[in-house]
N, C-alpha and C positions, 0 to 999 in steps of 0.2 A: 397698462397691459404689459409693456416691455419690461418694466421693473419686476412684475410678478413672474414673468417667464425666466428672467435672469436669476431671480432669487431661487426659483424652483430648481433650475439647472445647477446653480451653485450648491444648493443643499444636497442634490443627488451626487454631485462630484465629491463632496466632503464625506458623504455616507459610503461611497465606493472606496475611498481611501482608507477609511476606518475599518471596513469589513473585508476580511481576507477572502471570503467566499467559500464555497464547498467544492470538493473535488468529485470526480467521477467515481472514485472509490467509495465516497459517502453515499452515492446513489445506490450502490449495491446493497446497502443495509435497509433499503425501503421495502415494505411489503410489495408483493407482485403487482397488485392493482395500481398502486401509486408509482412504482417503477416504470410500468408500461405507459402510464399516463405522462410521466415526466419525459421518457424517451420520445414519445410522440410530440410533446410540446417543444422539445429541442429542435425538431425539424421544422417548426413553425416560427414565424417571427414573433407573433403574439397571438393569443387566442382569447375569445370571449367565453362566457359561461355556456352559451348555446352551442358553440363549437365543441366544448368539452363534453356536453351532454350527448351530442350526436356521435362523437368518436367513441365514447365509453358505452353507449347504448343504455345509459341511465337517465333518469329524470334530472331536471336542472338542480333540484335540491340535493340529491345524492352526489351529483358531480360537483356541486358547490362545496359539500363537506370534504370530498377528497382533495380538491384544490386548496381549501382552507387549511387542511392538515399540512400540505406541502408549503404553503405560505408560512405557517407557524414554525415549521422546522427550518425555514430559510432557503429552501430549494427553489422557490418561486416567489416572484414579487408581483404585487398588484400595482398597476399603473392606470392612469386615466388618459384615454385617447379620445379627444373630441367629446368629452363628457361621459364616455362609456368605460366601464371597468374592463380592463384587459389583463391578461396574465403573461408573464415572461419568465423563462428560466433564469436562474442566477447561479453561475459557476465561478470559481476562482480563475484568475488569469493563469495562463500557462507559465510555469516557472522555468527560467533558463537554467542551464547547467552551471554549476559553480566550478570555475577553473581555478586550480590551486595557484597561489601567488608564486610559488617556486616551480612553475611549470618547466622552465628550462633546466633546472637542476634535476627534476624528476625524469625528463626526457634523456638527459645526459647519463643518469644512472642506468636507465634501460639500455642505452646504446653500449655502455661499457660492459654490461652483462653479456 
């Protein structure tokens, strides 16, 4: 059991390192229905198909098609929690600002002006 959990976590960590993720700018390209669904999902930790159906006011099959499109595009990932399929949003990590290597020279040039 422990080996299986470790292997699963290791695989997830490797997948995260390889995938850069999507940005919020990418979310703006989604159709309205998918964008609203994604924004709602961002405020949840994870959601099940029943939750999606209730939120969207659609039947489970239609809600499943919408979330499947988000999974296919890489905006949402499917995870298993205690044997149940759940969905979580997938975004890129925030990128820090790049500080120029010659920061002191750049600051000195500004001061001299």
